[in-house]
PDB file of N, CA, C and O in Angstrom:
ATOM      1  N   MET A   1       0.379  -1.194  -0.101  1.00  0.00           N
ATOM      2  CA  MET A   1       0.113   0.144  -0.456  1.00  0.00           C
ATOM      3  C   MET A   1       0.876   1.266  -0.044  1.00  0.00           C
ATOM      4  O   MET A   1       0.614   2.386  -0.481  1.00  0.00           O
ATOM      5  N   THR A   2       2.157   0.985   1.072  1.00  0.00           N
ATOM      6  CA  THR A   2       2.670   2.575   0.913  1.00  0.00           C
ATOM      7  C   THR A   2       3.889   2.132  -0.378  1.00  0.00           C
ATOM      8  O   THR A   2       4.842   2.831  -0.034  1.00  0.00           O
ATOM      9  N   ALA A   3       4.366   1.323  -1.707  1.00  0.00           N
ATOM     10  CA  ALA A   3       5.556   0.967  -1.749  1.00  0.00           C
ATOM     11  C   ALA A   3       5.411   2.357  -3.327  1.00  0.00           C
ATOM     12  O   ALA A   3       6.452   2.693  -3.893  1.00  0.00           O
ATOM     13  N   ASP A   4       4.411   2.790  -3.656  1.00  0.00           N
ATOM     14  CA  ASP A   4       3.842   3.280  -4.861  1.00  0.00           C
ATOM     15  C   ASP A   4       4.072   4.941  -4.321  1.00  0.00           C
ATOM     16  O   ASP A   4       4.110   5.839  -5.162  1.00  0.00           O
ATOM     17  N   LEU A   5       4.196   5.191  -3.078  1.00  0.00           N
ATOM     18  CA  LEU A   5       3.022   6.338  -2.704  1.00  0.00           C
ATOM     19  C   LEU A   5       4.854   7.493  -2.939  1.00  0.00           C
ATOM     20  O   LEU A   5       4.911   8.668  -2.575  1.00  0.00           O
ATOM     21  N   PRO A   6       5.800   6.901  -3.447  1.00  0.00           N
ATOM     22  CA  PRO A   6       6.729   8.302  -4.055  1.00  0.00           C
ATOM     23  C   PRO A   6       6.239   9.123  -5.097  1.00  0.00           C
ATOM     24  O   PRO A   6       6.072  10.332  -5.256  1.00  0.00           O
ATOM     25  N   ARG A   7       6.038   7.970  -5.837  1.00  0.00           N
ATOM     26  CA  ARG A   7       5.552   7.786  -7.289  1.00  0.00           C
ATOM     27  C   ARG A   7       4.330   9.214  -7.088  1.00  0.00           C
ATOM     28  O   ARG A   7       4.287  10.214  -7.804  1.00  0.00           O
ATOM     29  N   LEU A   8       3.464   8.909  -5.943  1.00  0.00           N
ATOM     30  CA  LEU A   8       2.425   9.559  -6.261  1.00  0.00           C
ATOM     31  C   LEU A   8       2.291  11.199  -5.799  1.00  0.00           C
ATOM     32  O   LEU A   8       2.838  11.612  -4.777  1.00  0.00           O
ATOM     33  N   GLU A   9       1.394  12.169  -6.802  1.00  0.00           N
ATOM     34  CA  GLU A   9       0.748  13.094  -6.694  1.00  0.00           C
ATOM     35  C   GLU A   9       0.469  13.487  -5.015  1.00  0.00           C
ATOM     36  O   GLU A   9      -0.183  12.689  -4.341  1.00  0.00           O
ATOM     37  N   LEU A  10       1.010  14.779  -4.381  1.00  0.00           N
ATOM     38  CA  LEU A  10       0.834  14.764  -3.331  1.00  0.00           C
ATOM     39  C   LEU A  10      -0.907  14.234  -2.938  1.00  0.00           C
ATOM     40  O   LEU A  10      -1.167  13.366  -2.105  1.00  0.00           O
ATOM     41  N   SER A  11      -1.966  15.011  -3.781  1.00  0.00           N
ATOM     42  CA  SER A  11      -2.864  14.980  -2.945  1.00  0.00           C
ATOM     43  C   SER A  11      -3.467  13.190  -2.907  1.00  0.00           C
ATOM     44  O   SER A  11      -4.029  12.666  -1.946  1.00  0.00           O
ATOM     45  N   ALA A  12      -3.088  12.408  -4.471  1.00  0.00           N
ATOM     46  CA  ALA A  12      -3.286  10.935  -4.314  1.00  0.00           C
ATOM     47  C   ALA A  12      -2.554  10.035  -3.145  1.00  0.00           C
ATOM     48  O   ALA A  12      -3.000   8.888  -3.161  1.00  0.00           O
ATOM     49  N   ARG A  13      -1.516  10.251  -2.100  1.00  0.00           N
ATOM     50  CA  ARG A  13      -0.527  10.648  -1.429  1.00  0.00           C
ATOM     51  C   ARG A  13      -1.788  11.050   0.064  1.00  0.00           C
ATOM     52  O   ARG A  13      -1.634  10.429   1.115  1.00  0.00           O
ATOM     53  N   ILE A  14      -2.619  11.814  -0.026  1.00  0.00           N
ATOM     54  CA  ILE A  14      -2.917  12.139   1.297  1.00  0.00           C
ATOM     55  C   ILE A  14      -4.299  11.447   1.263  1.00  0.00           C
ATOM     56  O   ILE A  14      -4.945  11.176   2.275  1.00  0.00           O
ATOM     57  N   SER A  15      -4.885  11.055  -0.666  1.00  0.00           N
ATOM     58  CA  SER A  15      -6.414  10.238  -0.122  1.00  0.00           C
ATOM     59  C   SER A  15      -5.425   8.909   0.122  1.00  0.00           C
ATOM     60  O   SER A  15      -5.318   8.435   1.254  1.00  0.00           O
ATOM     61  N   ARG A  16      -5.016   8.586  -0.531  1.00  0.00           N
ATOM     62  CA  ARG A  16      -4.464   7.332   0.240  1.00  0.00           C
ATOM     63  C   ARG A  16      -4.128   6.891   1.520  1.00  0.00           C
ATOM     64  O   ARG A  16      -4.394   5.745   1.882  1.00  0.00           O
ATOM     65  N   THR A  17      -3.499   7.799   2.321  1.00  0.00           N
ATOM     66  CA  THR A  17      -3.260   8.083   3.647  1.00  0.00           C
ATOM     67  C   THR A  17      -4.837   8.040   4.346  1.00  0.00           C
ATOM     68  O   THR A  17      -5.356   7.211   5.094  1.00  0.00           O
ATOM     69  N   SER A  18      -5.259   9.091   3.857  1.00  0.00           N
ATOM     70  CA  SER A  18      -6.730   9.005   4.525  1.00  0.00           C
ATOM     71  C   SER A  18      -7.323   7.152   4.719  1.00  0.00           C
ATOM     72  O   SER A  18      -7.609   6.462   5.698  1.00  0.00           O
ATOM     73  N   GLU A  19      -7.291   6.909   3.219  1.00  0.00           N
ATOM     74  CA  GLU A  19      -8.038   5.614   3.281  1.00  0.00           C
ATOM     75  C   GLU A  19      -7.458   4.416   3.983  1.00  0.00           C
ATOM     76  O   GLU A  19      -8.122   3.390   4.127  1.00  0.00           O
ATOM     77  N   GLY A  20      -6.172   4.545   4.438  1.00  0.00           N
ATOM     78  CA  GLY A  20      -5.415   3.383   5.030  1.00  0.00           C
ATOM     79  C   GLY A  20      -5.870   3.736   6.931  1.00  0.00           C
ATOM     80  O   GLY A  20      -6.077   2.890   7.800  1.00  0.00           O
ATOM     81  N   LEU A  21      -5.899   5.017   7.044  1.00  0.00           N
ATOM     82  CA  LEU A  21      -6.636   5.262   8.234  1.00  0.00           C
ATOM     83  C   LEU A  21      -8.114   4.990   8.796  1.00  0.00           C
ATOM     84  O   LEU A  21      -8.473   4.617   9.913  1.00  0.00           O
ATOM     85  N   HIS A  22      -8.835   5.299   7.663  1.00  0.00           N
ATOM     86  CA  HIS A  22     -10.438   4.445   7.946  1.00  0.00           C
ATOM     87  C   HIS A  22     -10.437   3.019   7.897  1.00  0.00           C
ATOM     88  O   HIS A  22     -11.280   2.384   8.531  1.00  0.00           O
ATOM     89  N   ALA A  23      -9.490   2.411   7.142  1.00  0.00           N
ATOM     90  CA  ALA A  23      -9.210   0.959   6.780  1.00  0.00           C
ATOM     91  C   ALA A  23      -9.212   0.096   7.817  1.00  0.00           C
ATOM     92  O   ALA A  23      -9.738  -0.986   8.079  1.00  0.00           O
ATOM     93  N   HIS A  24      -8.284   1.073   8.476  1.00  0.00           N
ATOM     94  CA  HIS A  24      -7.305   0.328  10.309  1.00  0.00           C
ATOM     95  C   HIS A  24      -7.812   0.931  11.607  1.00  0.00           C
ATOM     96  O   HIS A  24      -7.875   0.619  12.796  1.00  0.00           O
ATOM     97  N   LEU A  25      -8.084   1.765  10.955  1.00  0.00           N
ATOM     98  CA  LEU A  25      -8.105   2.812  12.906  1.00  0.00           C
ATOM     99  C   LEU A  25      -9.269   2.364  13.557  1.00  0.00           C
ATOM    100  O   LEU A  25     -10.145   2.470  12.698  1.00  0.00           O
ATOM    101  N   PRO A  26      -9.700   1.989  14.432  1.00  0.00           N
ATOM    102  CA  PRO A  26     -10.409   1.032  14.930  1.00  0.00           C
ATOM    103  C   PRO A  26     -11.119   1.674  15.531  1.00  0.00           C
ATOM    104  O   PRO A  26     -12.040   1.063  16.073  1.00  0.00           O
ATOM    105  N   VAL A  27     -11.055   3.098  15.718  1.00  0.00           N
ATOM    106  CA  VAL A  27     -11.879   4.925  16.273  1.00  0.00           C
ATOM    107  C   VAL A  27     -11.892   5.280  15.464  1.00  0.00           C
ATOM    108  O   VAL A  27     -11.330   5.028  14.398  1.00  0.00           O
ATOM    109  N   THR A  28     -12.772   6.191  15.900  1.00  0.00           N
ATOM    110  CA  THR A  28     -12.835   7.759  15.645  1.00  0.00           C
ATOM    111  C   THR A  28     -12.363   9.727  16.742  1.00  0.00           C
ATOM    112  O   THR A  28     -11.890   9.944  17.857  1.00  0.00           O
ATOM    113  N   GLY A  29     -12.663  10.305  16.030  1.00  0.00           N
ATOM    114  CA  GLY A  29     -12.654  10.851  16.982  1.00  0.00           C
ATOM    115  C   GLY A  29     -11.563  11.235  17.826  1.00  0.00           C
ATOM    116  O   GLY A  29     -10.473  11.048  17.283  1.00  0.00           O
ATOM    117  N   PRO A  30     -11.505  11.746  19.064  1.00  0.00           N
ATOM    118  CA  PRO A  30     -10.688  11.518  19.856  1.00  0.00           C
ATOM    119  C   PRO A  30      -9.952  10.477  20.121  1.00  0.00           C
ATOM    120  O   PRO A  30      -8.728  10.508  20.241  1.00  0.00           O
ATOM    121  N   ASP A  31     -10.808   9.286  20.248  1.00  0.00           N
ATOM    122  CA  ASP A  31     -10.066   8.555  20.422  1.00  0.00           C
ATOM    123  C   ASP A  31      -9.149   7.826  19.363  1.00  0.00           C
ATOM    124  O   ASP A  31      -8.532   6.792  19.619  1.00  0.00           O
ATOM    125  N   ALA A  32      -9.125   8.537  18.032  1.00  0.00           N
ATOM    126  CA  ALA A  32      -8.345   8.070  17.031  1.00  0.00           C
ATOM    127  C   ALA A  32      -7.159   9.035  17.751  1.00  0.00           C
ATOM    128  O   ALA A  32      -6.204   8.489  18.304  1.00  0.00           O
ATOM    129  N   LEU A  33      -7.291  10.608  17.702  1.00  0.00           N
ATOM    130  CA  LEU A  33      -5.786  11.000  17.257  1.00  0.00           C
ATOM    131  C   LEU A  33      -5.165  10.671  18.712  1.00  0.00           C
ATOM    132  O   LEU A  33      -3.945  10.695  18.873  1.00  0.00           O
ATOM    133  N   ASP A  34      -6.129  10.339  19.850  1.00  0.00           N
ATOM    134  CA  ASP A  34      -4.749   9.800  20.543  1.00  0.00           C
ATOM    135  C   ASP A  34      -3.953   8.665  20.702  1.00  0.00           C
ATOM    136  O   ASP A  34      -2.979   8.461  21.426  1.00  0.00           O
ATOM    137  N   ILE A  35      -4.742   7.721  19.618  1.00  0.00           N
ATOM    138  CA  ILE A  35      -3.389   6.961  19.263  1.00  0.00           C
ATOM    139  C   ILE A  35      -2.966   7.597  18.319  1.00  0.00           C
ATOM    140  O   ILE A  35      -1.806   7.641  18.729  1.00  0.00           O
ATOM    141  N   LEU A  36      -2.920   8.255  17.178  1.00  0.00           N
ATOM    142  CA  LEU A  36      -1.715   8.374  16.787  1.00  0.00           C
ATOM    143  C   LEU A  36      -0.989   8.772  16.604  1.00  0.00           C
ATOM    144  O   LEU A  36      -0.077   8.494  15.825  1.00  0.00           O
ATOM    145  N   LEU A  37      -1.333  10.472  18.022  1.00  0.00           N
ATOM    146  CA  LEU A  37      -0.051  11.290  18.613  1.00  0.00           C
ATOM    147  C   LEU A  37       0.665   9.711  19.415  1.00  0.00           C
ATOM    148  O   LEU A  37       1.823   9.433  19.103  1.00  0.00           O
ATOM    149  N   ARG A  38       0.175   9.096  20.067  1.00  0.00           N
ATOM    150  CA  ARG A  38       0.935   7.593  20.857  1.00  0.00           C
ATOM    151  C   ARG A  38       2.089   7.631  19.577  1.00  0.00           C
ATOM    152  O   ARG A  38       3.259   8.003  19.670  1.00  0.00           O
ATOM    153  N   SER A  39       1.416   7.153  18.420  1.00  0.00           N
ATOM    154  CA  SER A  39       2.497   6.205  18.150  1.00  0.00           C
ATOM    155  C   SER A  39       3.482   7.188  16.832  1.00  0.00           C
ATOM    156  O   SER A  39       3.727   6.890  15.663  1.00  0.00           O
ATOM    157  N   LEU A  40       3.798   8.215  17.514  1.00  0.00           N
ATOM    158  CA  LEU A  40       4.496   9.221  16.804  1.00  0.00           C
ATOM    159  C   LEU A  40       6.081   9.191  17.304  1.00  0.00           C
ATOM    160  O   LEU A  40       6.058   9.571  18.475  1.00  0.00           O
ATOM    161  N   PRO A  41       7.291   8.933  16.954  1.00  0.00           N
ATOM    162  CA  PRO A  41       8.522   9.029  17.762  1.00  0.00           C
ATOM    163  C   PRO A  41       8.664  10.224  18.865  1.00  0.00           C
ATOM    164  O   PRO A  41       7.853  11.126  18.655  1.00  0.00           O
ATOM    165  N   PRO A  42       9.147  10.344  19.508  1.00  0.00           N
ATOM    166  CA  PRO A  42       9.088  11.773  20.630  1.00  0.00           C
ATOM    167  C   PRO A  42       9.702  12.987  19.940  1.00  0.00           C
ATOM    168  O   PRO A  42       9.038  14.008  20.124  1.00  0.00           O
ATOM    169  N   THR A  43      10.975  13.168  19.073  1.00  0.00           N
ATOM    170  CA  THR A  43      11.426  13.995  18.270  1.00  0.00           C
ATOM    171  C   THR A  43      10.964  13.549  17.012  1.00  0.00           C
ATOM    172  O   THR A  43      10.194  12.631  16.730  1.00  0.00           O
ATOM    173  N   PRO A  44      11.557  14.343  16.321  1.00  0.00           N
ATOM    174  CA  PRO A  44      12.335  14.135  14.556  1.00  0.00           C
ATOM    175  C   PRO A  44      13.172  13.171  14.596  1.00  0.00           C
ATOM    176  O   PRO A  44      13.273  12.101  13.995  1.00  0.00           O
ATOM    177  N   GLU A  45      13.989  13.904  15.699  1.00  0.00           N
ATOM    178  CA  GLU A  45      15.372  13.115  15.538  1.00  0.00           C
ATOM    179  C   GLU A  45      14.930  11.629  15.388  1.00  0.00           C
ATOM    180  O   GLU A  45      15.061  11.037  14.318  1.00  0.00           O
ATOM    181  N   ALA A  46      14.599  11.266  16.086  1.00  0.00           N
ATOM    182  CA  ALA A  46      14.267   9.974  16.864  1.00  0.00           C
ATOM    183  C   ALA A  46      13.304   8.966  15.718  1.00  0.00           C
ATOM    184  O   ALA A  46      13.046   7.764  15.773  1.00  0.00           O
ATOM    185  N   ALA A  47      12.926   9.995  14.715  1.00  0.00           N
ATOM    186  CA  ALA A  47      12.361   9.375  13.262  1.00  0.00           C
ATOM    187  C   ALA A  47      12.735   9.223  12.331  1.00  0.00           C
ATOM    188  O   ALA A  47      12.094   8.953  11.315  1.00  0.00           O
ATOM    189  N   GLY A  48      14.688   9.456  12.533  1.00  0.00           N
ATOM    190  CA  GLY A  48      15.413  10.174  11.854  1.00  0.00           C
ATOM    191  C   GLY A  48      15.226  10.392  10.727  1.00  0.00           C
ATOM    192  O   GLY A  48      15.497   9.887   9.638  1.00  0.00           O
ATOM    193  N   VAL A  49      14.501  11.584  11.285  1.00  0.00           N
ATOM    194  CA  VAL A  49      14.216  13.234  10.032  1.00  0.00           C
ATOM    195  C   VAL A  49      15.582  13.815  10.303  1.00  0.00           C
ATOM    196  O   VAL A  49      16.105  13.954  11.408  1.00  0.00           O
ATOM    197  N   THR A  50      16.070  14.128   9.141  1.00  0.00           N
ATOM    198  CA  THR A  50      17.537  15.123   9.096  1.00  0.00           C
ATOM    199  C   THR A  50      16.965  16.215   8.117  1.00  0.00           C
ATOM    200  O   THR A  50      17.787  16.723   7.354  1.00  0.00           O
ATOM    201  N   ASN A  51      15.484  16.696   8.035  1.00  0.00           N
ATOM    202  CA  ASN A  51      15.419  17.745   7.261  1.00  0.00           C
ATOM    203  C   ASN A  51      14.775  18.841   7.845  1.00  0.00           C
ATOM    204  O   ASN A  51      14.559  18.742   9.053  1.00  0.00           O
ATOM    205  N   ASP A  52      14.369  19.996   7.204  1.00  0.00           N
ATOM    206  CA  ASP A  52      13.054  20.909   8.229  1.00  0.00           C
ATOM    207  C   ASP A  52      11.831  20.752   8.163  1.00  0.00           C
ATOM    208  O   ASP A  52      11.007  21.638   8.388  1.00  0.00           O
ATOM    209  N   PHE A  53      11.492  19.175   7.727  1.00  0.00           N
ATOM    210  CA  PHE A  53       9.670  19.170   7.575  1.00  0.00           C
ATOM    211  C   PHE A  53       9.504  18.087   8.730  1.00  0.00           C
ATOM    212  O   PHE A  53       8.480  17.462   9.005  1.00  0.00           O
ATOM    213  N   GLY A  54      10.649  18.019   9.293  1.00  0.00           N
ATOM    214  CA  GLY A  54      10.356  17.092  10.765  1.00  0.00           C
ATOM    215  C   GLY A  54       9.666  16.027  11.095  1.00  0.00           C
ATOM    216  O   GLY A  54      10.307  14.979  11.013  1.00  0.00           O
ATOM    217  N   LEU A  55       8.343  15.921  11.514  1.00  0.00           N
ATOM    218  CA  LEU A  55       7.490  14.565  11.685  1.00  0.00           C
ATOM    219  C   LEU A  55       6.453  14.634  10.335  1.00  0.00           C
ATOM    220  O   LEU A  55       5.674  13.712  10.096  1.00  0.00           O
ATOM    221  N   HIS A  56       6.536  15.692   9.596  1.00  0.00           N
ATOM    222  CA  HIS A  56       5.552  15.639   8.566  1.00  0.00           C
ATOM    223  C   HIS A  56       6.347  14.329   7.590  1.00  0.00           C
ATOM    224  O   HIS A  56       5.851  13.436   6.903  1.00  0.00           O
ATOM    225  N   ILE A  57       6.865  14.459   7.699  1.00  0.00           N
ATOM    226  CA  ILE A  57       7.791  12.822   7.793  1.00  0.00           C
ATOM    227  C   ILE A  57       6.870  11.780   6.835  1.00  0.00           C
ATOM    228  O   ILE A  57       7.216  10.608   6.688  1.00  0.00           O
TER     229      ILE A  57
END
């Protein structure tokens, strides 16, 4: 599902991400946000980010 993301334009990547979240995130609203926030690394550096995009990568 993610192998072709680099070839997609931004709007298609956003759509694919949204579809994946909808299909696999078992909750909605504040509970979903809590799950997503807890899934992030504590810092961009901990995620291996080496540019100024930070956690948007």
